[in-house]
N, C-alpha and C positions, 0 to 999 in steps of 0.2 A: 080340544082336550088332548093332552100329550099322551103318547103310548107309554111313557114312564109311569103314568097313573093307570096301570092296566086293570087293577081291581075295580076302580070306579067305572072304567069303560065296560067291563064285564057286567057290572050291575046295571049300567045304563042300557046296554043292548038287550037285557032281559025284558025291558019294558018298551023300548023304542027301536024303530028301524033307523039304522045309521048308514049313510052312503059315503063311501070313500072314492075319490077319483083322482087321476093324475093331474099334476099342476099344469096350468096353461103355459108355463115356461118350458115344458118338454116339447119343443118344436120338432124334435127328431122322432116323435112318437114312441119314445122309450117308456118303460114302466117302472114303478116302484116295486118293492118286494111285498107280495100279498100275504105271505105267511104271518108276519107280526100282527097285521090287522085282523086276519082270521082268528088268531089266537086270543084276541080281545073280544070276539063274538060279533064283529061287524058283519052285517048281513049283505049289503050291496057293495061289493068290492069291484068297482069298474076299472077296466084295463083298456089300453090302446091295442087294437087288433090289426093295425096296419102292417106291422112286422112281427113275425113270430119270434119270441125270445123265451128266456127261462121262466119269466112270470107267467106267460101263457101256457108253458109246458106244465107248470104246477097247477094252473087253473083247470087245464084239461083233465089232469089226474083227479083233482078234487071232485069234479062233477061227473066223472065216469062211474063214481060209486052208485049213482042213482039213475043209470041209463041215459045220461046227458039230458035230463029233463029240465035242468036249470035250478034245481032245489036239492039241498042236502041238509038233513036235520043236524043241528049243532050237537056236539057231544055233551054228555050229561054234566061234565065239569064246568061247562059254560052256561048251563041252565039251572044248576042247583049248587048249593054250598058256597064256599068263600075262595074260589080259585083266583090266584093272582099271577098272570103270565109274566109279570115284571119281576117277581121275587124268586130267589133261589128255592129249589125244592129240597126240603130237609130229609125226606124219606129216600130210600134206595129205589132201584129200578123195579117196575112192575111187570116187565117183559124182557126176556132174553131171546133174541132171534139168532139162530145159527144158519148161515148161508154158505153152502158149498158151491163155488163157481166151478162147474165141471168142464164145460167146453163152449165153443162158439161155432156158428154155422154161417157161411156166406157173408163174412164181415167185409163191407165194401172198402174201397180206397177213399181217401179224402174227397168230399164233394161227390161221391158216388161216380167218380171218373173211371173210365176204362183204361186210361193211360197212367204212367207212373210206376214206381217200384212196388213190389209186394210189401204189404204192411206187416208191422211187428206189433200186434195188438196186445193191450193189457186192459184190465177191467178195474174201475173204481166203483165202490159202493158207498154212498153217502146216506146219512140220516139227517133230515131237516124237519124242524117243527119247533118245539120249545127250545130255548137257547141252550139248556143243559143237556139236551139230547143230540146236539150237533157233534157229528163224528164221521170218520171215513176209514175205509180199508181199501187196500190195493193189491192186486195180483202182480206177479212178475210178467215181463213181456215175453211173448213167444215169437221167435225170429222167423221171418219170411213165411208166414202162414196165416192168411186171412180166410182160407177155405174151411178148415176144421181145426182151429187151435184148441189144445187141451191144457187146462190149468190144474184142475183138481186141488184147489186151494180153499180152505175153510176159514170163515170169520165168525166170531160171536159178538153181537152188538147188544148193549144194554140200553133199554129205553124206559124213561120215567113216565112220560105222558104219551102212550101209543095212540090215543084218540086224536092227537094233533100231528102225528109224525108221518113223514113220507120216506119211502126208500127210493133212492135215485141211482140207477145203474148207468154208468158212462163207459164207453169203449173208446180208447185213444190209441193212436199210432206212435210208438216210441221212436224218438229221433235223437241221435247222439249229438247233432249239431244245431238243429232249429227247434221250432215249436212242436210239441206233441199234439197233432191235430185230432179233433174229435171225429170219430167215425160213426157214432150212433149213440142213442141213449133211450132211457125209458124211466118214467116216474110212476109209482103206485102208492096209494095211501097204505099205511101199515095195517089199518083195520080191514083192508081188502085182500091182504096177503093170505094165500092158502098154503097149507103144508104139503110136502111131498115133492116129487120131481116136476119141474115146470119149465116151459119155454118162455123166455122174456123176449118179445119181438121188438126190435129197435125201430126208432123213428129218426128221421134226419133233421137238418136245421130248420126245415119248414113245418115240422111236426107231423109229417106224413110217414106212413109205414115204408120201410126200405125192403120191399120184396120179402125174401126168405131170411133176411139177416136176423139172427137171434142168438141168445145165450141159453145154455142148458144148465139149470141150477137145481139144487136140492135145498129146500127150506124147512126148518123145524123151529118151533118156538115153545117157550115155557112161560106161563103167566103165573104170578103169585102176588099176594098181598103182604105188605110189611107188617110185622107184629109189633 
């Protein structure tokens, strides 16, 4: 059954267990994107664990909601009603999240190396979930300061289906000549976000915590129903 027939998949997975797994042609142990199949209510979304990648990062975030027990209750929109993840959402946003990226602490060099130049870090905040909630915001780069960069930049993100959405924080090193290398990142489900001043502790390319590396942010949100 195609993901283009999302409404049928949602209805099917209300009555049946459905297992999704990587194609046997993925000889390099890569992964597909798990979010689209989660959005259709698929319960058993199997992934390759040999190499940590973005799919596993989102998988880790998904199941941190319930203490890593391996089970998370599907949101109500996938259990009741006539939700169709393949169709445009005609209503407006049901949540506005305001994120102030205040500062960073102990931002590492690329690959957590002790060598190389001092980094010029900037922060990207992405929303991933329903296709219509896909968006990103980005701070300016702070020159030559990975120890305690200060941004004090604020973004407001509008989300239509917060139950399916993730916040993805990424820190990169600005380069005028080459690639902006990733320094750390963190993913959290929107439903797990708490308001107030928070430390976002970064993980590396292997998904493990990078010591004291973190972002200091302030988060507030407003929820409302469309009339």
